[in-house]
N, C-alpha and C positions, 0 to 999 in steps of 0.2 A: 776543755779536755776533748781531744779528737775522738770522734765516734769510731767504734769498731767496724771493720768491713763486713760485708754480707757475702755469704756463699749461695749462689743460685745453682740448683741441680736440675739438669735436663732429664726428666724421667717420663716423658710422654711418648717415647718411641715405640715402634711396632715390634721390635726384636724378632724380625722375620727369619734371619739366618739361624738364630739360636733356637727358635722353635717354641719358646714359652716366654713368660714374663720374667726375664732374667734380672730385672732391676731389684726384685724382692726375693731372689733365690738365696738361700743360706749357704755361706761358704766357711764361716768361722766355726770354732768348736762349740759355741753357744748359739749357733744359728745366725750369726751376724751376716748381714748382706755386705756387698762391696761398699755400698753407700755408708754403712756404719763406720767403716774404717776411714772414709773420706771425711765424714763429719767429725770423728774423733780427732783426726789430724788437724782439721780446720779449727776446732775449738781450742786445742792446745797451742795453735799458732796465733790465736788472738782474734778469730772471727766471732762476731757477736750474734749473728742471725743466720738461720738456714731457711731458704725458700725453695720448696719443691714445686717444679712445674710438671703437672700431671694431667691426665685426662680425667674428667669429672667422675666417670664411673669407678675410678680407682681410689677416690678420696677416702672412703671408709676403710679400705684395706691399708692404705698408707698410714692413716692416723692410728689405726690399731697396732701397727708395727712400731712406729717411731715415737708417738707421744708418751707411752709409758717409760721409754728409755731416756728421752731428752728433756722431759719436764723438769724445770729447775736448773738445768745445765746450760741451755741455750734457747733463745727465742726461735719460734718456728712460724712459717706461713705456708699456705697451699694456694697455688695459682693454677687455673685451668687454661690450657691452650685451646682456644675455640676459633673456628674458621672466620667468624665475623668480627673478631676483635681487631680494632684499629684499621679496618678496611675502608672507613669513610663512606663515600658515595658509591664505591665500587659494588656492583651487583655480583654476588657469588655465582659461578657457573653451575648450572643444574647438574646434580649428581656428584659434585666435588666432595670427597670425604677425606682425601689426603691432607695432612697438616701442611702449613705453609713453610715449614723448615725451622732451623735452629735460631736464626735471627729473629723471626717472628715469635718464637717461643719465649725468648728473653724479653722481647718487647712487652709481652703479656704480663710481665712482673713489674712494670713501671710504677704501679700504684702502691706497691709495698716495699720497694727498694729506694731508699733515700740517702744512701751513702756509697762510697766506692765499693765495688763488688767484683767477685770472681765468678766465672761460669765453668762448670764441669759437666761431663757425662755421668749418668747414674751408674753405668755398668763398667766403668774403668777404674782401676786402682792406680793412684798417682804417686803415693809415697809421701812421707813426712816432709822431706826437704822441699818438695814442690809447694806445699802449702805455706811453709815458712818463708820461702822466697816471694810467693805471691802476696802474703800479708805485709812483708817489709816494703814491697813496691807500692801497695795500695796505701800504706801509711805515709810514705815519704815522697814518692815520685809521680804518682798518678795525677793526671790533670786532663782538662778538656782537649788538650792538644797532644797528649802522650799516654797511650795505652800500653799493654804488654801481652805477650803470649809466653806460656811455659812450653819449652820445646824439648823433645826427647830424642835419643839416639834411635835411628830407624831399626837397627839390629835388635834392640830390646823390645820392639813392638811387633815382630813377626810371629806367625803362628806355625806350629809344626803340623797342623791339620788342614791347611788350605791356604790359598792366597788371601791377601788383605788389601784394602784400599787405604791410602794414606795421603794426607796433605803435606807435600814436601815444601819446606820453608826455603825461600830464596832470600838471600841477605844483600843489603847494600854495603857501601864501603865503610860505614860506621858500625856494621854488625847488627843493624836494626832490620826488621822484617821489610822486605821489598815486595813480597807477594807469596802466595801459596798456590802451588800447582797440584791439583788433584791427580794422583796416579793410581791406576786400577790394576788389580791382579799382580801384586808384588809378592815374590816368594824367593826362597833359596833354591839354587840350582848349581850343582857341582862347585860348591864353595863360593859362589857369587850371588849377589842380590840382583835379580832380573825382574823386569816389568813386562807384562804381557798385554799392554794396551795399544801397541802399534806406534807409540810416540817415542821421541828421542829425549834423553838418552835411554837406551834399552837396558843399561846396567847402571845401578846406583852405587855410589861410594859408601863404604862402611861409616864414614864420617857424616853422612846425611842426617840432618835434623828434621823432625816431622812434628806437625801439630796433632795433638790428641784432644783438641777442643777444650783446652784449659786457658782461659782468657782472663785478663784483668782490665776493668773498665771504670771510667769516671761516670757519674750519673748523666753527663752530657750525652752519653751513648743513646739514651732513650729518645730525645728530640731528634738527634741525627738519624737514628735508625727509622723512626716513624716517617720522616720525609722520604728516605730511600725506599721504604716499603710501598708508599703510595706510587712512586715512580715505577717500582717493580711490577705492581699490579697492573698498571696501564700497559706495560710492555709485555708481560708474560702471564698475567692473571687468567687468561682464557686457556692456557695450556694445561691439560689435565694433570700432568706430573711435575709442573714447575715448583721449585722450592727456593725459598729466600734464606740462604745460609749465612752464618756469621762471616766467613771469608769474603763474601760479596761486600759486606759493610766495611771490613778491614781494608780491602783493596781500594775502595773509593776513598776511605779515610786517608790512606797513604798518598793516593793520587792528588789529593787536595793539599798536600804539603805537611800533613801531620805525621807523627812517628809512632811506631809500635816497637817497643823494646823486646828483645829476645832474652828471656830468662832461662839460662841453661841449668838443668837440674841433674843431680846425681841420684834422684829418686828412682825407685824401681817401678816401671809401668807394667801392668798386665791386665788382661781383660778376657771376656768370654764371647768372642765372635761366634765360635762353634761350640756345641755341647761337649765335644771332645776336649775343649780347653778347660773344662771345669775341674778335673783332677789336678791339673797343673796349678790352677788358682788356689785350690785348697792346700796343696803341698807348699806353695809359696807363702801363704798366710801362716801355716804351721811353722815354717822355718823362721819367719819374722817373730812369731811368739816365742819360739825356743831361744832366739837371740836376745830377747828382752825388749824388743821394739814395741810390742803390744802385750797387754795382759791377756790371759786366756779368756776372760769374760770382760768385754770392753766396758760395759755400763754398770757392773755390779757395785 
């Protein structure tokens, strides 16, 4: 019998623009976090384990929130993203406190993840369809040479309260991911989607697909990423703000002749980049409950 895939949740971020610990803010009618809805969707899509990547000082807080809800429903594990994990002989720069980035965060989970797995952000709502497509890919198509990314319409990921940064997906002739270009300060202006980062193109098509950090990986990801992380540290480890992001790994994976499938979803994405986004998130969740997509109390 094939093992169920695992869901890895990146929850160690600083939440600087939001201004508080948005990962555990309650948005549902019974105080559900955005993570609750992701976990609920993942479990009904067939995921068998949830791995939270957090900072150690938040462990008690996370356990008190999630263990009463999830006990008996799905296996859970808690992993700490620490600066000295998987750094080998590299000496940490004095005064470095900034985490090494999302790829390093996932690498920190290698001791508890033994099956194909998906990776998501804690503070993004991805929608049921996204988890169903991810689960199907992880069950049938994922391999050491073939990963996937769930991609969203750019227009559905913009904020009415400020500009956003997005990883724009570039596709090859097969429709697979050829690369991700990070674009900064994207917003609506006079009916157009414009980018204020000084790069070309200055306007993006409404058909643009973007990464919201929802990835599907084989367990080979860990060995591959650990090797790249050591190279990254040698090249950039002394830079005080350097970060080792998942797209860095994905780009090298593609360059070496492997493939990353683009899974297009009809799922609704929304998130809380700014505090002003919170009412929209609550309204969106209320609408999904009214339509029968979710029960009023997820875990009752």
